[in-house]
C-alpha positions as CSV (number, residue, x, y, z in Angstrom):
1,M,44.9,244.8,-116.2
2,P,45.5,242.5,-119.1
3,H,47.6,239.3,-118.6
4,A,48.6,237.1,-121.5
5,D,50.5,234.3,-123.0
6,D,51.0,234.0,-126.8
7,R,47.5,232.9,-127.6
8,T,45.3,233.6,-124.5
9,W,44.6,236.9,-122.7
10,L,43.0,237.6,-119.3
11,I,41.5,241.0,-118.9
12,D,41.0,241.6,-115.2
13,T,38.9,244.2,-113.5
14,P,38.6,244.5,-109.7
15,N,35.9,241.8,-109.6
16,T,35.7,240.2,-113.1
17,T,37.8,238.5,-115.8
18,Y,37.2,238.6,-119.5
19,V,39.2,235.7,-121.2
20,L,40.1,235.8,-124.9
21,A,41.9,233.0,-126.9
22,L,42.9,232.3,-130.4
23,D,42.1,229.0,-132.0
24,D,44.3,227.3,-134.6
25,D,42.9,229.4,-137.4
26,D,43.5,232.7,-135.6
27,R,39.8,233.2,-134.8
28,L,39.4,235.2,-131.5
29,H,37.0,233.6,-129.1
30,G,35.4,235.1,-126.0
31,L,35.8,232.2,-123.5
32,H,34.7,233.8,-120.2
33,W,33.1,237.0,-118.9
34,G,32.3,236.7,-115.2
35,G,34.0,236.3,-111.8
36,R,37.8,236.5,-111.4
37,L,39.9,233.7,-112.8
38,T,43.6,233.0,-112.3
39,R,45.7,232.1,-115.3
40,E,45.8,228.5,-114.1
41,Q,42.0,228.4,-113.8
42,A,41.6,229.9,-117.3
43,A,43.8,227.2,-118.8
44,D,40.9,224.8,-118.3
45,L,38.6,226.8,-120.6
46,P,38.1,225.2,-124.0
47,V,38.7,227.1,-127.1
48,L,35.4,226.7,-129.1
49,H,35.3,225.5,-132.6
50,A,32.4,225.1,-135.0
51,P,30.9,221.6,-134.4
52,R,32.8,219.2,-136.6
53,A,29.7,217.1,-137.3
54,R,27.8,219.8,-139.1
55,P,29.7,223.1,-139.3
56,V,27.7,224.2,-142.3
57,F,24.6,224.3,-140.3
58,D,25.7,225.4,-136.8
59,G,28.5,227.8,-137.8
60,L,30.3,230.1,-135.3
61,D,27.4,232.4,-134.4
62,A,27.6,234.1,-131.0
63,R,31.0,232.7,-130.2
64,L,33.6,235.1,-131.6
65,D,34.9,238.2,-129.8
66,L,36.2,239.5,-133.1
67,N,33.5,238.6,-135.5
68,P,34.2,239.5,-139.2
69,A,32.2,238.3,-142.2
70,A,33.9,235.0,-143.1
71,A,33.3,231.3,-143.6
72,F,30.7,229.8,-141.3
73,R,29.3,233.2,-140.1
74,Y,25.6,232.9,-140.6
75,G,24.5,235.4,-138.0
76,Q,25.2,239.1,-137.6
77,T,28.9,239.9,-138.1
78,G,30.5,243.0,-136.4
79,L,33.0,243.7,-139.2
80,Q,31.9,243.7,-142.8
81,V,33.9,245.2,-145.7
82,R,34.0,245.1,-149.5
83,F,37.3,245.1,-151.3
84,A,37.8,246.7,-154.8
85,D,37.3,243.4,-156.6
86,G,34.0,242.7,-154.8
87,T,35.3,240.3,-152.2
88,T,33.4,240.6,-148.9
89,E,34.8,237.8,-146.8
90,L,37.7,238.5,-144.4
91,E,40.4,235.9,-143.6
92,L,42.4,237.4,-140.7
93,R,45.8,236.4,-139.5
94,F,47.0,237.3,-136.0
95,T,50.0,239.7,-136.1
96,G,50.7,240.3,-132.5
97,A,49.6,241.9,-129.2
98,D,50.6,245.2,-127.6
99,R,50.2,245.9,-123.9
100,D,50.4,249.5,-122.6
101,G,49.5,249.7,-119.0
102,D,45.8,249.0,-118.7
103,E,45.3,248.7,-122.5
104,L,45.6,245.6,-124.7
105,A,45.6,245.7,-128.5
106,L,45.4,242.6,-130.6
107,G,46.5,243.0,-134.2
108,F,45.3,241.1,-137.3
109,E,45.7,241.5,-141.0
110,D,43.8,240.0,-143.9
111,R,45.7,237.1,-145.4
112,H,45.6,238.6,-148.9
113,Y,44.3,242.2,-148.9
114,P,46.2,245.1,-147.3
115,L,43.8,245.7,-144.4
116,D,44.9,245.9,-140.8
117,V,42.5,245.3,-137.9
118,R,43.1,246.0,-134.3
119,T,40.7,245.3,-131.4
120,V,41.6,247.3,-128.3
121,Y,40.6,246.6,-124.7
122,R,41.0,249.1,-121.8
123,T,40.4,248.6,-118.1
124,F,40.5,250.8,-115.1
125,P,41.6,250.1,-111.5
126,D,38.4,251.3,-109.9
127,T,35.6,249.9,-112.0
128,D,34.6,246.6,-113.6
129,V,33.7,248.4,-116.9
130,I,35.8,247.4,-119.9
131,E,36.1,249.7,-122.8
132,R,36.6,248.4,-126.3
133,R,37.1,249.9,-129.8
134,L,38.1,248.7,-133.3
135,V,40.8,250.3,-135.5
136,L,41.0,249.6,-139.2
137,R,43.8,250.7,-141.5
138,N,43.9,250.5,-145.3
139,R,47.5,249.8,-146.4
140,G,46.6,249.3,-150.0
141,D,46.2,251.5,-153.1
142,D,42.4,251.0,-153.5
143,P,39.6,252.2,-151.3
144,V,38.0,249.6,-149.0
145,E,34.2,249.9,-148.5
146,I,33.3,249.7,-144.8
147,V,29.9,248.1,-144.6
148,R,29.9,247.6,-140.8
149,A,32.6,248.3,-138.2
150,D,31.2,247.6,-134.7
151,S,33.3,248.7,-131.8
152,A,32.9,245.3,-130.0
153,T,31.2,242.0,-130.0
154,W,30.6,240.9,-126.4
155,V,30.4,237.1,-125.8
156,L,28.3,236.1,-122.8
157,P,28.5,232.8,-120.9
158,R,26.0,230.1,-121.5
159,L,23.0,230.5,-119.2
160,D,19.8,228.6,-118.6
161,D,17.8,231.4,-120.2
162,Y,18.3,235.0,-121.2
163,R,16.4,238.2,-120.4
164,L,16.9,241.4,-122.2
165,S,16.5,244.8,-120.5
166,Q,16.4,247.9,-122.8
167,L,15.3,251.5,-122.9
168,H,12.7,252.4,-125.5
169,G,10.3,255.3,-125.9
170,S,9.4,258.4,-127.9
171,W,9.4,262.1,-127.6
172,G,8.0,262.9,-124.2
173,A,8.3,259.3,-123.1
174,E,12.0,258.5,-123.2
175,F,13.9,255.8,-121.3
176,Q,11.0,253.4,-120.8
177,L,12.6,250.4,-119.1
178,T,11.4,247.0,-120.4
179,R,12.6,243.5,-119.5
180,T,11.6,240.6,-121.9
181,R,12.9,237.1,-122.7
182,L,15.5,237.3,-125.4
183,P,14.2,235.4,-128.4
184,Y,16.2,233.2,-130.7
185,G,17.8,235.0,-133.7
186,E,18.8,238.6,-133.8
187,T,17.3,241.4,-131.8
188,L,18.3,244.9,-133.1
189,I,17.9,248.2,-131.3
190,G,19.3,251.5,-132.7
191,S,18.8,254.8,-134.4
192,R,18.8,255.8,-138.0
193,R,17.9,259.4,-137.2
194,G,21.4,261.0,-137.1
195,I,21.2,261.4,-133.3
196,T,21.0,259.0,-130.4
197,G,17.2,259.1,-130.6
198,H,14.2,259.1,-128.3
199,Q,13.1,255.6,-129.4
200,S,16.1,253.7,-128.0
201,N,19.1,254.4,-125.9
202,P,22.5,252.8,-126.6
203,W,22.4,250.6,-123.5
204,L,21.1,247.1,-122.8
205,A,21.4,244.5,-120.1
206,L,21.2,240.7,-120.1
207,D,20.6,238.2,-117.2
208,D,19.3,234.7,-116.8
209,G,15.8,235.8,-116.0
210,T,16.1,235.5,-112.3
211,A,18.0,238.7,-111.4
212,G,16.2,241.2,-109.2
213,E,16.8,244.8,-108.1
214,H,19.3,243.7,-105.5
215,S,20.3,240.1,-106.4
216,G,21.7,238.2,-109.4
217,R,24.4,238.6,-112.0
218,V,23.8,241.1,-114.8
219,W,25.8,241.9,-118.0
220,S,25.3,245.3,-119.6
221,V,26.7,247.1,-122.6
222,A,26.7,250.8,-123.6
223,L,28.0,252.8,-126.6
224,A,29.7,256.2,-126.5
225,W,28.2,257.7,-129.6
226,S,25.7,260.4,-130.4
227,G,24.8,259.7,-134.0
228,T,23.2,256.7,-135.7
229,W,24.0,253.4,-133.9
230,R,22.9,249.8,-133.5
231,M,23.1,247.0,-131.0
232,T,22.5,243.5,-132.0
233,A,21.8,240.8,-129.4
234,E,22.1,237.4,-131.1
235,R,20.9,234.1,-129.5
236,S,21.9,231.1,-131.5
237,T,19.9,227.9,-131.6
238,D,22.4,226.2,-129.2
239,D,21.8,229.0,-126.7
240,R,24.9,231.1,-127.1
241,V,24.5,234.8,-126.9
242,S,26.6,237.8,-128.1
243,V,26.0,241.5,-128.3
244,S,27.6,243.5,-131.1
245,T,27.6,247.3,-130.7
246,G,28.7,250.1,-133.1
247,F,28.0,253.3,-135.0
248,G,26.3,253.5,-138.3
249,H,23.2,251.8,-139.7
250,D,22.2,249.7,-142.7
251,P,22.5,250.4,-145.7
252,V,25.0,253.1,-145.1
253,A,28.6,252.3,-146.1
254,F,31.6,254.4,-146.8
255,A,35.0,254.1,-148.4
256,L,38.2,253.9,-146.4
257,A,40.8,255.6,-148.6
258,P,44.3,254.3,-149.2
259,G,46.4,255.0,-146.1
260,E,43.4,256.0,-144.0
261,T,42.6,254.8,-140.5
262,L,39.2,254.4,-139.0
263,E,38.8,254.3,-135.2
264,T,35.4,253.5,-133.8
265,P,33.8,255.0,-130.7
266,A,34.1,253.1,-127.4
267,S,31.8,250.3,-126.5
268,A,31.7,249.7,-122.7
269,G,30.8,246.4,-121.0
270,L,30.1,245.5,-117.4
271,C,29.5,242.3,-115.5
272,T,28.1,242.8,-111.9
273,D,26.7,240.8,-109.1
274,G,24.0,242.3,-106.8
275,G,21.2,242.8,-109.3
276,F,20.2,245.7,-111.5
277,S,20.8,248.3,-108.8
278,A,24.4,247.2,-108.4
279,G,24.8,247.4,-112.2
280,A,23.4,250.9,-112.3
281,A,25.6,252.0,-109.5
282,A,28.7,250.7,-111.2
283,W,27.7,252.6,-114.4
284,H,27.2,255.8,-112.3
285,D,30.7,255.4,-110.8
286,Y,32.2,254.9,-114.2
287,V,30.5,257.9,-115.7
288,R,31.6,260.1,-112.8
289,G,35.1,258.6,-112.8
290,H,35.9,258.3,-116.5
291,V,33.4,260.2,-118.6
292,L,32.4,263.5,-117.1
293,A,34.9,266.4,-117.1
294,H,33.7,267.8,-113.8
295,P,32.5,264.7,-111.8
296,G,32.8,266.2,-108.3
297,E,30.8,269.3,-109.1
298,V,27.2,269.4,-108.0
299,R,24.9,270.8,-110.6
300,P,23.3,274.2,-109.7
301,V,19.5,274.6,-109.2
302,L,18.7,276.3,-112.5
303,Y,15.6,278.2,-113.7
304,N,14.7,277.9,-117.4
305,S,12.3,280.4,-119.0
306,W,10.8,278.4,-121.8
307,E,7.6,277.2,-120.3
308,A,7.0,280.6,-118.8
309,T,7.5,282.8,-121.9
310,G,7.9,280.5,-125.0
311,F,9.0,282.8,-127.8
312,D,7.6,285.9,-126.1
313,V,11.1,286.9,-124.9
314,S,12.3,290.4,-123.9
315,A,14.9,291.8,-121.6
316,G,12.2,293.1,-119.2
317,S,10.3,289.8,-119.0
318,Q,13.4,287.8,-118.4
319,M,14.6,290.2,-115.7
320,K,11.3,289.8,-113.8
321,L,11.5,286.0,-114.0
322,A,15.1,286.1,-112.9
323,E,14.2,288.1,-109.8
324,R,11.5,285.5,-108.9
325,A,13.9,282.7,-109.6
326,A,16.6,284.2,-107.4
327,A,14.1,284.7,-104.6
328,L,13.4,280.9,-104.7
329,G,17.1,280.1,-104.3
330,C,17.9,279.3,-107.9
331,E,21.6,279.6,-108.8
332,L,21.5,279.7,-112.6
333,F,19.1,281.5,-114.9
334,V,18.7,280.1,-118.4
335,M,17.1,282.1,-121.2
336,D,15.7,279.7,-123.7
337,D,14.6,280.1,-127.4
338,G,13.4,283.4,-128.8
339,W,16.3,285.8,-128.1
340,F,17.9,286.1,-131.5
341,G,17.2,287.1,-135.1
342,A,13.6,287.2,-136.3
343,R,12.8,284.4,-133.8
344,V,9.3,285.5,-132.7
345,D,8.0,282.0,-133.4
346,D,9.4,278.7,-134.9
347,R,9.1,279.8,-138.5
348,A,12.1,282.1,-138.8
349,G,15.4,283.2,-137.4
350,L,17.3,280.0,-136.7
351,G,20.8,280.5,-138.0
352,D,20.9,284.3,-137.3
353,W,22.6,284.2,-133.9
354,T,22.6,287.9,-132.9
355,P,20.2,289.4,-130.3
356,N,16.8,290.5,-131.6
357,P,17.2,294.3,-131.7
358,D,13.6,295.0,-130.8
359,R,13.6,292.7,-127.8
360,F,17.2,293.5,-126.7
361,P,17.9,297.0,-128.0
362,D,21.0,297.3,-125.9
363,G,22.1,293.7,-126.5
364,L,22.3,291.0,-123.9
365,A,24.6,292.8,-121.5
366,P,21.9,294.5,-119.4
367,L,20.1,291.2,-118.8
368,I,23.2,289.3,-118.1
369,D,24.5,292.0,-115.7
370,H,21.1,291.9,-113.9
371,V,21.1,288.2,-113.5
372,H,24.7,288.2,-112.2
373,G,23.7,291.0,-109.8
374,L,21.0,288.7,-108.4
375,G,23.8,286.2,-107.5
376,M,22.9,283.7,-110.3
377,G,24.9,282.5,-113.3
378,F,23.5,283.2,-116.8
379,G,22.7,280.5,-119.3
380,I,21.5,280.7,-122.9
381,W,19.8,278.3,-125.4
382,V,21.3,277.6,-128.8
383,E,20.6,275.2,-131.6
384,P,23.7,275.4,-133.8
385,E,23.0,272.5,-136.1
386,M,19.7,273.9,-137.3
387,V,18.5,276.6,-139.7
388,N,15.1,278.0,-140.7
389,P,14.7,278.5,-144.5
390,D,13.4,282.0,-143.5
391,S,16.8,283.2,-142.2
392,D,19.7,285.2,-143.5
393,L,22.0,282.2,-143.1
394,Y,19.9,280.0,-145.4
395,R,19.4,282.7,-148.0
396,A,23.2,283.1,-148.1
397,H,24.1,279.3,-147.9
398,P,21.3,277.1,-149.1
399,D,23.9,274.4,-149.9
400,W,24.8,274.1,-146.2
401,V,21.9,271.9,-145.3
402,Y,21.6,268.2,-146.0
403,H,19.7,267.7,-149.3
404,R,19.5,265.5,-152.4
405,P,19.1,266.6,-156.0
406,H,15.5,266.4,-157.3
407,R,14.1,265.8,-153.8
408,R,12.1,268.1,-151.5
409,R,13.8,269.5,-148.4
410,S,11.5,268.1,-145.7
411,E,11.0,270.5,-142.8
412,T,10.3,269.6,-139.3
413,R,9.4,272.4,-136.9
414,Q,10.0,274.6,-140.0
415,Q,13.8,273.9,-139.9
416,L,16.5,272.0,-141.8
417,V,19.7,270.3,-140.6
418,L,23.0,272.0,-141.2
419,N,25.8,269.8,-142.6
420,F,28.3,269.6,-139.7
421,A,30.4,267.3,-141.8
422,R,31.5,270.4,-143.7
423,D,34.6,272.3,-142.5
424,D,33.1,275.6,-143.3
425,V,29.8,275.0,-141.4
426,R,31.7,273.9,-138.3
427,E,34.0,277.0,-138.5
428,W,30.9,279.2,-138.8
429,A,29.3,277.5,-135.8
430,H,32.4,277.7,-133.7
431,G,32.9,281.3,-134.7
432,W,29.6,282.7,-133.5
433,L,29.5,280.5,-130.4
434,D,33.0,281.6,-129.4
435,R,32.0,285.2,-129.8
436,L,28.8,284.7,-127.8
437,L,30.7,283.2,-124.9
438,R,33.8,285.5,-125.2
439,D,31.9,288.8,-125.5
440,H,29.3,288.1,-122.8
441,G,29.4,286.6,-119.3
442,V,27.7,283.4,-120.3
443,D,28.1,280.6,-117.7
444,F,26.0,277.9,-119.2
445,V,24.9,276.8,-122.7
446,K,21.9,274.6,-123.5
447,W,22.7,273.0,-126.9
448,D,19.5,271.8,-128.5
449,M,18.8,269.7,-131.6
450,N,15.1,269.5,-132.5
451,R,14.8,267.3,-135.5
452,P,16.3,264.1,-137.0
453,F,17.9,263.9,-140.5
454,T,16.0,263.5,-143.7
455,E,17.3,263.7,-147.3
456,A,20.7,263.2,-145.7
457,G,22.8,263.9,-148.8
458,W,25.8,266.0,-149.7
459,P,25.7,266.6,-153.4
460,G,29.2,266.8,-155.0
461,A,31.0,265.2,-152.0
462,E,32.9,262.0,-152.6
463,H,31.6,259.2,-150.4
464,G,28.7,261.3,-149.1
465,D,27.5,258.5,-146.8
466,R,30.3,259.4,-144.4
467,L,28.2,262.4,-143.3
468,W,26.4,260.0,-140.9
469,I,29.7,259.6,-139.0
470,E,31.3,263.0,-139.8
471,H,28.3,265.0,-138.6
472,T,28.7,263.6,-135.1
473,R,32.5,264.0,-135.2
474,G,32.0,267.6,-136.3
475,Y,29.5,268.2,-133.4
476,Y,32.1,266.7,-131.0
477,A,34.9,268.9,-132.5
478,V,32.9,272.1,-132.0
479,L,32.1,271.1,-128.4
480,D,35.7,270.2,-127.7
481,R,37.0,273.5,-129.0
482,L,34.5,275.4,-126.9
483,R,35.4,273.4,-123.8
484,A,39.0,274.1,-124.4
485,D,38.6,277.8,-125.0
486,H,35.9,278.4,-122.3
487,P,36.7,275.9,-119.5
488,R,34.4,277.7,-117.0
489,V,31.3,277.3,-119.2
490,R,29.0,274.4,-118.5
491,I,27.0,272.7,-121.2
492,E,23.7,270.9,-121.2
493,T,22.8,268.5,-124.1
494,C,19.3,268.5,-125.3
495,A,17.5,267.1,-128.4
496,S,13.8,267.8,-128.0
497,G,14.3,266.4,-124.5
498,G,16.3,263.2,-124.1
499,G,17.0,262.5,-127.8
500,R,20.8,262.9,-127.5
501,A,21.9,261.2,-124.2
502,D,24.8,258.8,-124.3
503,L,28.3,258.3,-123.0
504,G,29.8,260.1,-126.0
505,V,28.1,263.4,-125.5
506,L,28.5,263.3,-121.7
507,A,32.3,263.3,-122.2
508,R,31.8,266.8,-123.7
509,T,28.8,268.1,-121.7
510,D,27.8,268.3,-118.0
511,Q,24.1,267.3,-117.9
512,V,21.2,266.1,-120.0
513,W,17.8,267.6,-120.5
514,T,16.1,264.3,-119.8
515,S,12.7,264.9,-121.4
516,D,10.4,267.7,-122.6
517,N,7.7,266.0,-120.5
518,T,7.9,267.5,-117.1
519,D,4.8,265.8,-115.7
520,A,5.9,264.5,-112.3
521,I,4.1,261.2,-112.5
522,D,5.3,260.5,-116.1
523,R,8.8,261.5,-114.9
524,I,8.9,258.6,-112.4
525,A,9.3,256.1,-115.2
526,I,11.4,258.3,-117.4
527,Q,13.9,259.0,-114.7
528,E,14.0,255.4,-113.5
529,G,15.0,254.3,-117.0
530,F,17.5,257.1,-117.4
531,A,19.1,256.0,-114.1
532,Q,20.0,252.5,-115.4
533,L,23.1,254.1,-116.9
534,Y,23.3,257.8,-116.0
535,P,23.9,259.3,-112.5
536,A,21.5,261.7,-110.9
537,Q,23.9,264.7,-111.2
538,V,23.4,264.7,-115.0
539,M,19.6,264.2,-115.0
540,G,17.9,267.5,-115.6
541,A,14.6,267.6,-113.7
542,W,12.3,270.6,-113.8
543,V,9.4,271.6,-111.5
544,T,6.8,273.2,-113.8
545,D,3.2,274.4,-113.5
546,S,0.1,272.5,-112.5
547,P,-1.8,271.4,-114.5
548,N,1.2,270.3,-116.4
549,P,1.6,272.0,-119.8
550,F,2.5,268.7,-121.5
551,T,-0.1,266.3,-120.1
552,R,-2.7,268.7,-118.5
553,R,-2.5,266.6,-115.3
554,A,-2.5,268.4,-111.9
555,A,-0.1,267.4,-109.2
556,P,0.7,268.9,-105.8
557,L,3.7,271.2,-105.6
558,D,5.5,268.9,-103.1
559,L,5.2,265.9,-105.4
560,R,6.5,267.9,-108.3
561,F,9.5,269.0,-106.3
562,H,10.2,265.6,-104.7
563,I,10.2,263.8,-108.0
564,A,12.6,266.4,-109.4
565,M,14.8,266.2,-106.3
566,T,16.0,262.7,-107.4
567,G,18.0,264.4,-110.1
568,A,19.5,267.8,-110.8
569,L,16.7,269.9,-109.5
570,A,15.5,272.8,-111.7
571,V,12.5,275.1,-112.0
572,G,10.7,275.8,-115.2
573,G,7.2,277.1,-114.3
574,D,5.8,280.6,-114.9
575,L,6.7,282.1,-111.5
576,R,4.8,285.2,-112.3
577,R,1.6,283.2,-111.9
578,W,2.5,281.3,-108.8
579,T,0.8,282.2,-105.6
580,E,2.8,283.7,-102.7
581,R,2.0,280.5,-100.8
582,D,3.5,278.4,-103.6
583,L,6.5,280.6,-103.9
584,S,7.2,280.4,-100.2
585,R,6.8,276.6,-100.2
586,A,9.1,276.4,-103.3
587,E,11.7,278.4,-101.6
588,A,11.7,276.0,-98.6
589,L,11.9,273.0,-100.9
590,V,14.8,274.4,-102.9
591,A,16.6,274.9,-99.6
592,E,15.8,271.4,-98.5
593,Y,17.2,270.0,-101.8
594,K,20.4,271.9,-101.3
595,R,20.9,270.2,-98.0
596,V,20.8,266.7,-99.7
597,R,22.2,267.7,-103.1
598,E,25.6,266.2,-102.6
599,T,24.1,263.0,-101.3
600,V,21.7,262.8,-104.3
601,Q,24.0,263.8,-107.0
602,L,27.1,262.0,-105.9
603,G,25.8,259.2,-103.8
604,R,24.8,255.5,-104.4
605,R,21.2,255.3,-105.7
606,H,18.7,252.6,-104.6
607,P,15.2,252.4,-106.1
608,L,12.6,251.5,-103.4
609,R,9.2,249.9,-103.4
610,A,6.8,248.5,-100.9
611,G,3.2,248.0,-102.0
612,T,1.7,251.3,-103.1
613,V,4.8,253.3,-101.9
614,Q,7.7,254.0,-104.1
615,G,10.9,255.9,-103.6
616,V,14.6,256.5,-104.3
617,Q,17.3,256.3,-101.7
618,F,20.7,257.9,-101.9
619,N,23.7,257.0,-99.6
620,R,26.9,258.9,-99.4
621,G,29.2,258.5,-96.4
622,A,27.2,259.0,-93.2
623,D,24.3,260.7,-95.0
624,T,21.2,259.1,-96.5
625,A,18.4,260.8,-98.4
626,V,15.1,259.1,-99.0
627,V,12.6,260.6,-101.5
628,A,9.3,258.6,-101.3
629,W,5.8,259.0,-102.7
630,R,2.4,257.3,-102.9
631,L,0.3,258.0,-105.9
632,E,-2.8,256.2,-104.7
633,R,-4.0,254.5,-101.5
634,R,-6.0,251.3,-101.9
635,F,-9.0,250.3,-99.7
636,G,-7.9,252.7,-97.0
637,Y,-5.0,250.5,-96.0
638,P,-2.2,252.2,-94.1
639,D,1.1,252.8,-95.9
640,P,3.6,250.0,-95.5
641,L,7.1,250.6,-94.0
642,L,9.7,251.2,-96.8
643,P,12.8,249.0,-96.4
644,L,16.1,250.8,-97.0
645,H,19.3,249.5,-98.6
646,G,23.0,250.0,-98.1
647,L,22.9,250.9,-94.5
648,D,25.2,249.7,-91.7
649,H,23.1,247.2,-89.8
650,G,25.1,247.8,-86.7
651,A,24.8,251.5,-86.7
652,R,22.0,253.9,-85.7
653,Y,20.5,256.6,-87.9
654,R,19.0,260.0,-86.8
655,D,16.2,261.7,-88.7
656,E,17.6,265.1,-89.2
657,A,14.2,266.8,-89.2
658,T,12.6,265.1,-86.1
659,G,15.7,263.9,-84.2
660,R,14.3,260.4,-84.0
661,V,17.0,257.6,-83.9
662,R,16.5,254.2,-85.6
663,H,18.7,251.1,-85.9
664,G,20.1,250.4,-89.4
665,A,19.1,246.7,-89.1
666,V,15.5,247.6,-88.4
667,L,15.4,250.1,-91.3
668,A,16.8,247.5,-93.6
669,E,14.8,244.5,-92.4
670,H,11.5,246.2,-91.7
671,G,11.6,249.7,-93.1
672,L,11.1,253.4,-92.6
673,D,7.8,254.9,-91.5
674,L,7.4,257.7,-94.0
675,G,4.5,259.5,-92.2
676,L,2.8,260.4,-95.5
677,S,-0.4,262.4,-95.5
678,E,-3.6,260.5,-96.2
679,A,-4.4,262.6,-99.2
680,D,-3.4,261.2,-102.7
681,P,-0.8,261.7,-104.0
682,A,1.6,262.2,-101.1
683,S,5.3,262.6,-100.9
684,T,8.2,263.3,-98.6
685,L,12.0,263.8,-98.3
686,I,13.6,262.3,-95.2
687,R,17.3,263.0,-94.3
688,L,19.1,260.4,-92.2
689,R,22.5,260.6,-90.7
690,R,24.6,257.7,-89.3
691,I,25.5,258.6,-85.7
692,D,27.5,255.5,-84.5
């Protein structure tokens, strides 16, 4: 809840306070982001000015909460414009504050040019996350070029040192968590690909270098946007740090027309005590409470046909797989690529979204009815933003793809990107998707996006660079219409795996295809990074064949299942080739997962480690689920006990499989005996219940 006087504002969350103040020149400073302060205590905070002795050298870097390009700004600025006469500096004057419940808006205007700026802060009663956005309005008669409009600049307190945590990666290796000392100057992460990207994710965290998994104060920031984006962490020479986050990328700029308003996506910030695990848990609660449309819904155990059949899809083959999947206990059957147009491989058919008549001579209805008759929901794969040049759609509308005059149209996976900034393209996409869902009993859509932008032009369009923003807005608009018209349909976001995972898309979808890499051992790191921001219920995790089709590494069936059980469990192997023994064991493991599903998907997550043993623990109410594994024993040593977290030290806990009762204090201080087999690798799932 924001509290204010005329020049100072306290933005309170349940456990933190963010303090803002204006100096004599109407510059907005971030004075405090940490533990709760009263108004009386906040009055002792100094409003920072550029050092009087040498302002030309030291400037105002990493001090300002609203940080426009202006005098004495030598570092990265979060707001950059160019007026019609070429002026690029902003001189802002405060115009007033508006408070509406849990939202605070601070208004500014340029002292000469007709540009209004509002920076908006929103809090929630049940989380320490603060949401921020920026709103620009052109009151003049000339366009204003927007060079950069970040949603927020977050000002951190002065620390002894700074450590940066971020998620980097590539296709098949997304969400790799790294922690490194923050260097002086500017550290930039982002995406110029038109989508969130595999290479970075719009989240970062900072601490003083001493935080651990369960101790220390951590500041973290995320951006709710699925297009190009950037985050700049700046460390000044006098050890001040700020983080500026927003959509867009250099050198893209676009014109704000007379009378037009631009509102940025939300940037969310969080300050937590209790280490990285507490920060992740707070993000999970925020995503469930304020991002997801269906936060209390557990995700079904789905089966996806891609790794079993590839493009070799037919009604008969899908029915046989569905029968095998239903016997395992799967609750949703998803038919992947290859069901439409001339889509017998990746060279043709994208854009022609009608069932292939040779493969589905009677349409999709017989397959869907069969799947429903087996007691499962039916899901289907689509890629609405893409087109093959060898398609009826492209032959009819070659101008619908991004392209530039006198430049090749570079293909990736033999496909091009449709211009979702165009009204007619969005109407076409919504039209066939709406018919597909309306005319068939489709319960689930996997929306894929298998390539980044190239030659991102829009010949003939005024201010063509806006496509970098309008494409994502168009994608959101189609999703929003589908959700409104088909509220029972659930949607999975996919972009060659985890290339489009962020808070913006999760507000419009229900889960994420985390990575095309389904290797259980690789998935340990991928899923640990993903869990820094996103909860288990949105983390799609498949059990596939061994050797793994991506890495060719073999792994036991139990390990493959147990790693996948730490998210939204799914199956994606070729069940026609599984032995009866494997099918029987898989059926038992699916049933075991369902017994802990609510605890895993809706509970508090704790990563665990003791020597060569790793695991993940989930607590919800009286229930605890521990998934643990050992990849390699060393020197024949016995496995260590695995200490647990978040238990009631005064209570006792019963192992639901063996009936053995243990004291919470001993489980926390000493650990749980996992009883792993001696063979490498080994894994287990243990269910505990508090009994007093």
